[in-house]
Each structure stands twice: as C-alpha cells, then as structure tokens.
mmCIF file of the protein (N, C-alpha, C, O) and its ligand, coordinates in Angstrom:
data_MODEL
# 
_entry.id   MODEL 
# 
loop_
_entity.id 
_entity.type 
_entity.pdbx_number_of_molecules 
1 polymer     1 
2 non-polymer 1 
# 
_entity_poly.entity_id                      1 
_entity_poly.type                           'polypeptide(L)' 
_entity_poly.nstd_linkage                   no 
_entity_poly.nstd_monomer                   no 
_entity_poly.pdbx_seq_one_letter_code       MKPPKKKEKCKNCEGKGLVKLGDKKVKCQRCGGTGNKPGPATPSH 
_entity_poly.pdbx_seq_one_letter_code_can   MKPPKKKEKCKNCEGKGLVKLGDKKVKCQRCGGTGNKPGPATPSH 
_entity_poly.pdbx_strand_id                 A 
# 
loop_
_entity_poly_seq.entity_id 
_entity_poly_seq.num 
_entity_poly_seq.mon_id 
_entity_poly_seq.hetero 
1 1  MET n 
1 2  LYS n 
1 3  PRO n 
1 4  PRO n 
1 5  LYS n 
1 6  LYS n 
1 7  LYS n 
1 8  GLU n 
1 9  LYS n 
1 10 CYS n 
1 11 LYS n 
1 12 ASN n 
1 13 CYS n 
1 14 GLU n 
1 15 GLY n 
1 16 LYS n 
1 17 GLY n 
1 18 LEU n 
1 19 VAL n 
1 20 LYS n 
1 21 LEU n 
1 22 GLY n 
1 23 ASP n 
1 24 LYS n 
1 25 LYS n 
1 26 VAL n 
1 27 LYS n 
1 28 CYS n 
1 29 GLN n 
1 30 ARG n 
1 31 CYS n 
1 32 GLY n 
1 33 GLY n 
1 34 THR n 
1 35 GLY n 
1 36 ASN n 
1 37 LYS n 
1 38 PRO n 
1 39 GLY n 
1 40 PRO n 
1 41 ALA n 
1 42 THR n 
1 43 PRO n 
1 44 SER n 
1 45 HIS n 
# 
loop_
_struct_asym.id 
_struct_asym.entity_id 
A 1 
B 2 
# 
loop_
_chem_comp.id 
_chem_comp.type 
_chem_comp.mon_nstd_flag 
ALA 'L-peptide linking' y 
ARG 'L-peptide linking' y 
ASN 'L-peptide linking' y 
ASP 'L-peptide linking' y 
CYS 'L-peptide linking' y 
GLN 'L-peptide linking' y 
GLU 'L-peptide linking' y 
GLY 'peptide linking'   y 
HIS 'L-peptide linking' y 
LEU 'L-peptide linking' y 
LYS 'L-peptide linking' y 
MET 'L-peptide linking' y 
PRO 'L-peptide linking' y 
SER 'L-peptide linking' y 
THR 'L-peptide linking' y 
VAL 'L-peptide linking' y 
ZN  non-polymer         . 
# 
_pdbx_entity_nonpoly.entity_id   2 
_pdbx_entity_nonpoly.name        ? 
_pdbx_entity_nonpoly.comp_id     ZN 
# 
_pdbx_nonpoly_scheme.asym_id         B 
_pdbx_nonpoly_scheme.entity_id       2 
_pdbx_nonpoly_scheme.mon_id          ZN 
_pdbx_nonpoly_scheme.ndb_seq_num     1 
_pdbx_nonpoly_scheme.pdb_seq_num     101 
_pdbx_nonpoly_scheme.auth_seq_num    101 
_pdbx_nonpoly_scheme.pdb_mon_id      ZN 
_pdbx_nonpoly_scheme.auth_mon_id     ZN 
_pdbx_nonpoly_scheme.pdb_strand_id   A 
_pdbx_nonpoly_scheme.pdb_ins_code    . 
# 
loop_
_atom_site.group_PDB 
_atom_site.id 
_atom_site.type_symbol 
_atom_site.label_atom_id 
_atom_site.label_alt_id 
_atom_site.label_comp_id 
_atom_site.label_asym_id 
_atom_site.label_entity_id 
_atom_site.label_seq_id 
_atom_site.pdbx_PDB_ins_code 
_atom_site.Cartn_x 
_atom_site.Cartn_y 
_atom_site.Cartn_z 
_atom_site.occupancy 
_atom_site.B_iso_or_equiv 
_atom_site.pdbx_formal_charge 
_atom_site.auth_seq_id 
_atom_site.auth_comp_id 
_atom_site.auth_asym_id 
_atom_site.auth_atom_id 
_atom_site.pdbx_PDB_model_num 
ATOM   1   N  N  . MET A 1 1  ? 72.915 112.986 202.560 1.00 0.00 ? 1   MET A N  1 
ATOM   2   C  CA . MET A 1 1  ? 72.869 111.620 202.021 1.00 0.00 ? 1   MET A CA 1 
ATOM   3   C  C  . MET A 1 1  ? 72.294 111.623 200.611 1.00 0.00 ? 1   MET A C  1 
ATOM   4   O  O  . MET A 1 1  ? 71.266 112.236 200.322 1.00 0.00 ? 1   MET A O  1 
ATOM   5   N  N  . LYS A 1 2  ? 73.002 110.916 199.761 1.00 0.00 ? 2   LYS A N  1 
ATOM   6   C  CA . LYS A 1 2  ? 72.507 110.856 198.381 1.00 0.00 ? 2   LYS A CA 1 
ATOM   7   C  C  . LYS A 1 2  ? 71.875 109.503 198.104 1.00 0.00 ? 2   LYS A C  1 
ATOM   8   O  O  . LYS A 1 2  ? 72.433 108.461 198.450 1.00 0.00 ? 2   LYS A O  1 
ATOM   9   N  N  . PRO A 1 3  ? 70.765 109.526 197.509 1.00 0.00 ? 3   PRO A N  1 
ATOM   10  C  CA . PRO A 1 3  ? 70.134 108.257 197.109 1.00 0.00 ? 3   PRO A CA 1 
ATOM   11  C  C  . PRO A 1 3  ? 70.901 107.642 195.952 1.00 0.00 ? 3   PRO A C  1 
ATOM   12  O  O  . PRO A 1 3  ? 71.414 108.344 195.081 1.00 0.00 ? 3   PRO A O  1 
ATOM   13  N  N  . PRO A 1 4  ? 70.970 106.340 195.961 1.00 0.00 ? 4   PRO A N  1 
ATOM   14  C  CA . PRO A 1 4  ? 71.682 105.643 194.879 1.00 0.00 ? 4   PRO A CA 1 
ATOM   15  C  C  . PRO A 1 4  ? 71.050 105.948 193.537 1.00 0.00 ? 4   PRO A C  1 
ATOM   16  O  O  . PRO A 1 4  ? 69.835 105.892 193.347 1.00 0.00 ? 4   PRO A O  1 
ATOM   17  N  N  . LYS A 1 5  ? 71.937 106.270 192.622 1.00 0.00 ? 5   LYS A N  1 
ATOM   18  C  CA . LYS A 1 5  ? 71.396 106.613 191.298 1.00 0.00 ? 5   LYS A CA 1 
ATOM   19  C  C  . LYS A 1 5  ? 71.090 105.357 190.519 1.00 0.00 ? 5   LYS A C  1 
ATOM   20  O  O  . LYS A 1 5  ? 71.967 104.559 190.188 1.00 0.00 ? 5   LYS A O  1 
ATOM   21  N  N  . LYS A 1 6  ? 69.834 105.219 190.245 1.00 0.00 ? 6   LYS A N  1 
ATOM   22  C  CA . LYS A 1 6  ? 69.421 104.053 189.465 1.00 0.00 ? 6   LYS A CA 1 
ATOM   23  C  C  . LYS A 1 6  ? 68.819 104.533 188.163 1.00 0.00 ? 6   LYS A C  1 
ATOM   24  O  O  . LYS A 1 6  ? 67.866 105.312 188.122 1.00 0.00 ? 6   LYS A O  1 
ATOM   25  N  N  . LYS A 1 7  ? 69.405 104.044 187.135 1.00 0.00 ? 7   LYS A N  1 
ATOM   26  C  CA . LYS A 1 7  ? 68.831 104.427 185.847 1.00 0.00 ? 7   LYS A CA 1 
ATOM   27  C  C  . LYS A 1 7  ? 67.712 103.472 185.496 1.00 0.00 ? 7   LYS A C  1 
ATOM   28  O  O  . LYS A 1 7  ? 67.914 102.281 185.259 1.00 0.00 ? 7   LYS A O  1 
ATOM   29  N  N  . GLU A 1 8  ? 66.551 104.033 185.473 1.00 0.00 ? 8   GLU A N  1 
ATOM   30  C  CA . GLU A 1 8  ? 65.412 103.191 185.132 1.00 0.00 ? 8   GLU A CA 1 
ATOM   31  C  C  . GLU A 1 8  ? 64.844 103.589 183.791 1.00 0.00 ? 8   GLU A C  1 
ATOM   32  O  O  . GLU A 1 8  ? 64.700 104.767 183.463 1.00 0.00 ? 8   GLU A O  1 
ATOM   33  N  N  . LYS A 1 9  ? 64.539 102.595 183.057 1.00 0.00 ? 9   LYS A N  1 
ATOM   34  C  CA . LYS A 1 9  ? 63.963 102.876 181.749 1.00 0.00 ? 9   LYS A CA 1 
ATOM   35  C  C  . LYS A 1 9  ? 62.513 103.299 181.883 1.00 0.00 ? 9   LYS A C  1 
ATOM   36  O  O  . LYS A 1 9  ? 61.776 102.847 182.760 1.00 0.00 ? 9   LYS A O  1 
ATOM   37  N  N  . CYS A 1 10 ? 62.149 104.157 181.005 1.00 0.00 ? 10  CYS A N  1 
ATOM   38  C  CA . CYS A 1 10 ? 60.747 104.533 180.927 1.00 0.00 ? 10  CYS A CA 1 
ATOM   39  C  C  . CYS A 1 10 ? 59.980 103.341 180.363 1.00 0.00 ? 10  CYS A C  1 
ATOM   40  O  O  . CYS A 1 10 ? 60.313 102.801 179.308 1.00 0.00 ? 10  CYS A O  1 
ATOM   41  N  N  . LYS A 1 11 ? 58.974 102.962 181.080 1.00 0.00 ? 11  LYS A N  1 
ATOM   42  C  CA . LYS A 1 11 ? 58.253 101.763 180.646 1.00 0.00 ? 11  LYS A CA 1 
ATOM   43  C  C  . LYS A 1 11 ? 57.344 102.049 179.453 1.00 0.00 ? 11  LYS A C  1 
ATOM   44  O  O  . LYS A 1 11 ? 56.934 101.157 178.711 1.00 0.00 ? 11  LYS A O  1 
ATOM   45  N  N  . ASN A 1 12 ? 57.062 103.297 179.315 1.00 0.00 ? 12  ASN A N  1 
ATOM   46  C  CA . ASN A 1 12 ? 56.163 103.667 178.214 1.00 0.00 ? 12  ASN A CA 1 
ATOM   47  C  C  . ASN A 1 12 ? 56.833 103.451 176.865 1.00 0.00 ? 12  ASN A C  1 
ATOM   48  O  O  . ASN A 1 12 ? 56.208 102.999 175.905 1.00 0.00 ? 12  ASN A O  1 
ATOM   49  N  N  . CYS A 1 13 ? 58.107 103.780 176.812 1.00 0.00 ? 13  CYS A N  1 
ATOM   50  C  CA . CYS A 1 13 ? 58.822 103.663 175.539 1.00 0.00 ? 13  CYS A CA 1 
ATOM   51  C  C  . CYS A 1 13 ? 59.954 102.653 175.645 1.00 0.00 ? 13  CYS A C  1 
ATOM   52  O  O  . CYS A 1 13 ? 60.686 102.428 174.681 1.00 0.00 ? 13  CYS A O  1 
ATOM   53  N  N  . GLU A 1 14 ? 60.096 102.052 176.806 1.00 0.00 ? 14  GLU A N  1 
ATOM   54  C  CA . GLU A 1 14 ? 61.136 101.050 177.040 1.00 0.00 ? 14  GLU A CA 1 
ATOM   55  C  C  . GLU A 1 14 ? 62.526 101.610 176.825 1.00 0.00 ? 14  GLU A C  1 
ATOM   56  O  O  . GLU A 1 14 ? 63.415 100.929 176.315 1.00 0.00 ? 14  GLU A O  1 
ATOM   57  N  N  . GLY A 1 15 ? 62.701 102.850 177.218 1.00 0.00 ? 15  GLY A N  1 
ATOM   58  C  CA . GLY A 1 15 ? 64.034 103.446 177.162 1.00 0.00 ? 15  GLY A CA 1 
ATOM   59  C  C  . GLY A 1 15 ? 64.422 103.974 175.800 1.00 0.00 ? 15  GLY A C  1 
ATOM   60  O  O  . GLY A 1 15 ? 65.567 104.368 175.578 1.00 0.00 ? 15  GLY A O  1 
ATOM   61  N  N  . LYS A 1 16 ? 63.484 103.979 174.909 1.00 0.00 ? 16  LYS A N  1 
ATOM   62  C  CA . LYS A 1 16 ? 63.824 104.448 173.565 1.00 0.00 ? 16  LYS A CA 1 
ATOM   63  C  C  . LYS A 1 16 ? 63.534 105.928 173.393 1.00 0.00 ? 16  LYS A C  1 
ATOM   64  O  O  . LYS A 1 16 ? 64.132 106.608 172.558 1.00 0.00 ? 16  LYS A O  1 
ATOM   65  N  N  . GLY A 1 17 ? 62.621 106.400 174.187 1.00 0.00 ? 17  GLY A N  1 
ATOM   66  C  CA . GLY A 1 17 ? 62.254 107.815 174.033 1.00 0.00 ? 17  GLY A CA 1 
ATOM   67  C  C  . GLY A 1 17 ? 61.235 108.027 172.938 1.00 0.00 ? 17  GLY A C  1 
ATOM   68  O  O  . GLY A 1 17 ? 60.753 109.137 172.710 1.00 0.00 ? 17  GLY A O  1 
ATOM   69  N  N  . LEU A 1 18 ? 60.922 106.945 172.273 1.00 0.00 ? 18  LEU A N  1 
ATOM   70  C  CA . LEU A 1 18 ? 59.930 107.049 171.201 1.00 0.00 ? 18  LEU A CA 1 
ATOM   71  C  C  . LEU A 1 18 ? 58.872 105.977 171.395 1.00 0.00 ? 18  LEU A C  1 
ATOM   72  O  O  . LEU A 1 18 ? 59.152 104.865 171.843 1.00 0.00 ? 18  LEU A O  1 
ATOM   73  N  N  . VAL A 1 19 ? 57.691 106.331 171.056 1.00 0.00 ? 19  VAL A N  1 
ATOM   74  C  CA . VAL A 1 19 ? 56.617 105.349 171.139 1.00 0.00 ? 19  VAL A CA 1 
ATOM   75  C  C  . VAL A 1 19 ? 55.945 105.221 169.773 1.00 0.00 ? 19  VAL A C  1 
ATOM   76  O  O  . VAL A 1 19 ? 55.859 106.171 168.994 1.00 0.00 ? 19  VAL A O  1 
ATOM   77  N  N  . LYS A 1 20 ? 55.497 104.057 169.535 1.00 0.00 ? 20  LYS A N  1 
ATOM   78  C  CA . LYS A 1 20 ? 54.827 103.822 168.252 1.00 0.00 ? 20  LYS A CA 1 
ATOM   79  C  C  . LYS A 1 20 ? 53.422 104.391 168.295 1.00 0.00 ? 20  LYS A C  1 
ATOM   80  O  O  . LYS A 1 20 ? 52.650 104.168 169.228 1.00 0.00 ? 20  LYS A O  1 
ATOM   81  N  N  . LEU A 1 21 ? 53.136 105.117 167.265 1.00 0.00 ? 21  LEU A N  1 
ATOM   82  C  CA . LEU A 1 21 ? 51.780 105.647 167.156 1.00 0.00 ? 21  LEU A CA 1 
ATOM   83  C  C  . LEU A 1 21 ? 51.330 105.395 165.728 1.00 0.00 ? 21  LEU A C  1 
ATOM   84  O  O  . LEU A 1 21 ? 51.664 106.128 164.797 1.00 0.00 ? 21  LEU A O  1 
ATOM   85  N  N  . GLY A 1 22 ? 50.568 104.339 165.600 1.00 0.00 ? 22  GLY A N  1 
ATOM   86  C  CA . GLY A 1 22 ? 50.171 103.970 164.251 1.00 0.00 ? 22  GLY A CA 1 
ATOM   87  C  C  . GLY A 1 22 ? 51.373 103.433 163.494 1.00 0.00 ? 22  GLY A C  1 
ATOM   88  O  O  . GLY A 1 22 ? 51.997 102.459 163.914 1.00 0.00 ? 22  GLY A O  1 
ATOM   89  N  N  . ASP A 1 23 ? 51.688 104.059 162.400 1.00 0.00 ? 23  ASP A N  1 
ATOM   90  C  CA . ASP A 1 23 ? 52.824 103.582 161.603 1.00 0.00 ? 23  ASP A CA 1 
ATOM   91  C  C  . ASP A 1 23 ? 54.007 104.518 161.711 1.00 0.00 ? 23  ASP A C  1 
ATOM   92  O  O  . ASP A 1 23 ? 54.949 104.445 160.922 1.00 0.00 ? 23  ASP A O  1 
ATOM   93  N  N  . LYS A 1 24 ? 53.949 105.403 162.702 1.00 0.00 ? 24  LYS A N  1 
ATOM   94  C  CA . LYS A 1 24 ? 55.090 106.290 162.885 1.00 0.00 ? 24  LYS A CA 1 
ATOM   95  C  C  . LYS A 1 24 ? 55.453 106.377 164.362 1.00 0.00 ? 24  LYS A C  1 
ATOM   96  O  O  . LYS A 1 24 ? 54.699 105.948 165.237 1.00 0.00 ? 24  LYS A O  1 
ATOM   97  N  N  . LYS A 1 25 ? 56.611 106.934 164.609 1.00 0.00 ? 25  LYS A N  1 
ATOM   98  C  CA . LYS A 1 25 ? 57.059 107.038 165.990 1.00 0.00 ? 25  LYS A CA 1 
ATOM   99  C  C  . LYS A 1 25 ? 57.025 108.481 166.446 1.00 0.00 ? 25  LYS A C  1 
ATOM   100 O  O  . LYS A 1 25 ? 57.398 109.403 165.722 1.00 0.00 ? 25  LYS A O  1 
ATOM   101 N  N  . VAL A 1 26 ? 56.570 108.637 167.657 1.00 0.00 ? 26  VAL A N  1 
ATOM   102 C  CA . VAL A 1 26 ? 56.505 109.977 168.213 1.00 0.00 ? 26  VAL A CA 1 
ATOM   103 C  C  . VAL A 1 26 ? 57.253 110.015 169.534 1.00 0.00 ? 26  VAL A C  1 
ATOM   104 O  O  . VAL A 1 26 ? 57.509 108.981 170.152 1.00 0.00 ? 26  VAL A O  1 
ATOM   105 N  N  . LYS A 1 27 ? 57.587 111.188 169.943 1.00 0.00 ? 27  LYS A N  1 
ATOM   106 C  CA . LYS A 1 27 ? 58.315 111.349 171.201 1.00 0.00 ? 27  LYS A CA 1 
ATOM   107 C  C  . LYS A 1 27 ? 57.440 110.897 172.354 1.00 0.00 ? 27  LYS A C  1 
ATOM   108 O  O  . LYS A 1 27 ? 56.252 111.213 172.429 1.00 0.00 ? 27  LYS A O  1 
ATOM   109 N  N  . CYS A 1 28 ? 58.057 110.157 173.238 1.00 0.00 ? 28  CYS A N  1 
ATOM   110 C  CA . CYS A 1 28 ? 57.334 109.682 174.404 1.00 0.00 ? 28  CYS A CA 1 
ATOM   111 C  C  . CYS A 1 28 ? 56.979 110.856 175.300 1.00 0.00 ? 28  CYS A C  1 
ATOM   112 O  O  . CYS A 1 28 ? 57.838 111.648 175.688 1.00 0.00 ? 28  CYS A O  1 
ATOM   113 N  N  . GLN A 1 29 ? 55.722 110.947 175.613 1.00 0.00 ? 29  GLN A N  1 
ATOM   114 C  CA . GLN A 1 29 ? 55.263 112.066 176.429 1.00 0.00 ? 29  GLN A CA 1 
ATOM   115 C  C  . GLN A 1 29 ? 55.583 111.844 177.897 1.00 0.00 ? 29  GLN A C  1 
ATOM   116 O  O  . GLN A 1 29 ? 55.626 112.783 178.692 1.00 0.00 ? 29  GLN A O  1 
ATOM   117 N  N  . ARG A 1 30 ? 55.802 110.611 178.229 1.00 0.00 ? 30  ARG A N  1 
ATOM   118 C  CA . ARG A 1 30 ? 56.015 110.273 179.635 1.00 0.00 ? 30  ARG A CA 1 
ATOM   119 C  C  . ARG A 1 30 ? 57.398 110.717 180.112 1.00 0.00 ? 30  ARG A C  1 
ATOM   120 O  O  . ARG A 1 30 ? 57.546 111.297 181.188 1.00 0.00 ? 30  ARG A O  1 
ATOM   121 N  N  . CYS A 1 31 ? 58.387 110.435 179.299 1.00 0.00 ? 31  CYS A N  1 
ATOM   122 C  CA . CYS A 1 31 ? 59.750 110.782 179.700 1.00 0.00 ? 31  CYS A CA 1 
ATOM   123 C  C  . CYS A 1 31 ? 60.255 111.989 178.925 1.00 0.00 ? 31  CYS A C  1 
ATOM   124 O  O  . CYS A 1 31 ? 61.346 112.499 179.180 1.00 0.00 ? 31  CYS A O  1 
ATOM   125 N  N  . GLY A 1 32 ? 59.452 112.430 177.987 1.00 0.00 ? 32  GLY A N  1 
ATOM   126 C  CA . GLY A 1 32 ? 59.860 113.601 177.216 1.00 0.00 ? 32  GLY A CA 1 
ATOM   127 C  C  . GLY A 1 32 ? 60.893 113.259 176.159 1.00 0.00 ? 32  GLY A C  1 
ATOM   128 O  O  . GLY A 1 32 ? 61.581 114.140 175.645 1.00 0.00 ? 32  GLY A O  1 
ATOM   129 N  N  . GLY A 1 33 ? 60.998 111.989 175.840 1.00 0.00 ? 33  GLY A N  1 
ATOM   130 C  CA . GLY A 1 33 ? 61.922 111.586 174.783 1.00 0.00 ? 33  GLY A CA 1 
ATOM   131 C  C  . GLY A 1 33 ? 63.303 111.227 175.297 1.00 0.00 ? 33  GLY A C  1 
ATOM   132 O  O  . GLY A 1 33 ? 64.215 110.977 174.509 1.00 0.00 ? 33  GLY A O  1 
ATOM   133 N  N  . THR A 1 34 ? 63.463 111.201 176.609 1.00 0.00 ? 34  THR A N  1 
ATOM   134 C  CA . THR A 1 34 ? 64.780 110.859 177.152 1.00 0.00 ? 34  THR A CA 1 
ATOM   135 C  C  . THR A 1 34 ? 64.957 109.347 177.269 1.00 0.00 ? 34  THR A C  1 
ATOM   136 O  O  . THR A 1 34 ? 66.075 108.835 177.213 1.00 0.00 ? 34  THR A O  1 
ATOM   137 N  N  . GLY A 1 35 ? 63.877 108.664 177.427 1.00 0.00 ? 35  GLY A N  1 
ATOM   138 C  CA . GLY A 1 35 ? 63.956 107.215 177.553 1.00 0.00 ? 35  GLY A CA 1 
ATOM   139 C  C  . GLY A 1 35 ? 64.168 106.773 178.982 1.00 0.00 ? 35  GLY A C  1 
ATOM   140 O  O  . GLY A 1 35 ? 64.161 105.580 179.285 1.00 0.00 ? 35  GLY A O  1 
ATOM   141 N  N  . ASN A 1 36 ? 64.356 107.740 179.857 1.00 0.00 ? 36  ASN A N  1 
ATOM   142 C  CA . ASN A 1 36 ? 64.555 107.410 181.266 1.00 0.00 ? 36  ASN A CA 1 
ATOM   143 C  C  . ASN A 1 36 ? 63.282 107.668 182.047 1.00 0.00 ? 36  ASN A C  1 
ATOM   144 O  O  . ASN A 1 36 ? 62.486 108.556 181.740 1.00 0.00 ? 36  ASN A O  1 
ATOM   145 N  N  . LYS A 1 37 ? 63.136 106.863 183.047 1.00 0.00 ? 37  LYS A N  1 
ATOM   146 C  CA . LYS A 1 37 ? 61.969 107.036 183.900 1.00 0.00 ? 37  LYS A CA 1 
ATOM   147 C  C  . LYS A 1 37 ? 62.044 108.400 184.590 1.00 0.00 ? 37  LYS A C  1 
ATOM   148 O  O  . LYS A 1 37 ? 63.047 108.736 185.220 1.00 0.00 ? 37  LYS A O  1 
ATOM   149 N  N  . PRO A 1 38 ? 60.998 109.156 184.465 1.00 0.00 ? 38  PRO A N  1 
ATOM   150 C  CA . PRO A 1 38 ? 60.995 110.472 185.111 1.00 0.00 ? 38  PRO A CA 1 
ATOM   151 C  C  . PRO A 1 38 ? 61.106 110.350 186.616 1.00 0.00 ? 38  PRO A C  1 
ATOM   152 O  O  . PRO A 1 38 ? 60.454 109.515 187.243 1.00 0.00 ? 38  PRO A O  1 
ATOM   153 N  N  . GLY A 1 39 ? 61.949 111.206 187.183 1.00 0.00 ? 39  GLY A N  1 
ATOM   154 C  CA . GLY A 1 39 ? 62.177 111.146 188.620 1.00 0.00 ? 39  GLY A CA 1 
ATOM   155 C  C  . GLY A 1 39 ? 60.963 111.586 189.403 1.00 0.00 ? 39  GLY A C  1 
ATOM   156 O  O  . GLY A 1 39 ? 59.989 112.095 188.848 1.00 0.00 ? 39  GLY A O  1 
ATOM   157 N  N  . PRO A 1 40 ? 61.044 111.375 190.726 1.00 0.00 ? 40  PRO A N  1 
ATOM   158 C  CA . PRO A 1 40 ? 59.916 111.717 191.603 1.00 0.00 ? 40  PRO A CA 1 
ATOM   159 C  C  . PRO A 1 40 ? 59.748 113.215 191.744 1.00 0.00 ? 40  PRO A C  1 
ATOM   160 O  O  . PRO A 1 40 ? 58.644 113.715 191.959 1.00 0.00 ? 40  PRO A O  1 
ATOM   161 N  N  . ALA A 1 41 ? 60.859 113.923 191.619 1.00 0.00 ? 41  ALA A N  1 
ATOM   162 C  CA . ALA A 1 41 ? 60.791 115.372 191.792 1.00 0.00 ? 41  ALA A CA 1 
ATOM   163 C  C  . ALA A 1 41 ? 60.703 116.061 190.437 1.00 0.00 ? 41  ALA A C  1 
ATOM   164 O  O  . ALA A 1 41 ? 61.401 117.037 190.158 1.00 0.00 ? 41  ALA A O  1 
ATOM   165 N  N  . THR A 1 42 ? 59.851 115.537 189.636 1.00 0.00 ? 42  THR A N  1 
ATOM   166 C  CA . THR A 1 42 ? 59.686 116.121 188.304 1.00 0.00 ? 42  THR A CA 1 
ATOM   167 C  C  . THR A 1 42 ? 58.866 117.405 188.380 1.00 0.00 ? 42  THR A C  1 
ATOM   168 O  O  . THR A 1 42 ? 57.729 117.413 188.850 1.00 0.00 ? 42  THR A O  1 
ATOM   169 N  N  . PRO A 1 43 ? 59.456 118.455 187.918 1.00 0.00 ? 43  PRO A N  1 
ATOM   170 C  CA . PRO A 1 43 ? 58.726 119.727 187.916 1.00 0.00 ? 43  PRO A CA 1 
ATOM   171 C  C  . PRO A 1 43 ? 57.583 119.679 186.912 1.00 0.00 ? 43  PRO A C  1 
ATOM   172 O  O  . PRO A 1 43 ? 57.778 119.411 185.726 1.00 0.00 ? 43  PRO A O  1 
ATOM   173 N  N  . SER A 1 44 ? 56.434 119.936 187.403 1.00 0.00 ? 44  SER A N  1 
ATOM   174 C  CA . SER A 1 44 ? 55.289 119.936 186.497 1.00 0.00 ? 44  SER A CA 1 
ATOM   175 C  C  . SER A 1 44 ? 54.732 121.350 186.409 1.00 0.00 ? 44  SER A C  1 
ATOM   176 O  O  . SER A 1 44 ? 54.786 122.117 187.370 1.00 0.00 ? 44  SER A O  1 
ATOM   177 N  N  . HIS A 1 45 ? 54.221 121.662 185.294 1.00 0.00 ? 45  HIS A N  1 
ATOM   178 C  CA . HIS A 1 45 ? 53.729 123.026 185.075 1.00 0.00 ? 45  HIS A CA 1 
ATOM   179 C  C  . HIS A 1 45 ? 52.407 123.282 185.730 1.00 0.00 ? 45  HIS A C  1 
ATOM   180 O  O  . HIS A 1 45 ? 51.872 124.386 185.630 1.00 0.00 ? 45  HIS A O  1 
HETATM 181 ZN ZN . ZN  B 2 .  ? 59.320 107.221 177.654 1.00 0.00 2 101 ZN  A ZN 1 
# 
C-alpha cells in the first residue's frame, strides 16, 4: 500500500527553499533548499 503523495510546503521557507537572514537569503536548513516539507523517513546523519 502506498500512502497518498502530498506535496507539503516547508513552513520554514514557505516552499521557496530560501529563508531570509538579515538582508540576504540563505538556503533553508529545514528542507535543504528544496522547499518541500521533509518526509518522515528523512535520513539523518
Ligand atoms: Zn524550507
């Protein structure tokens, strides 16, 4: 059985993959710059 694929935006960057840091934008650390909400089975180091 496959779970329904739901594309969820990363709330940290709102799906942009970038977050504002001061006056510049940096890659969102939460989603890794993809803009998508990281899945539950995210491999962590
Ligand atoms: Zn993000």
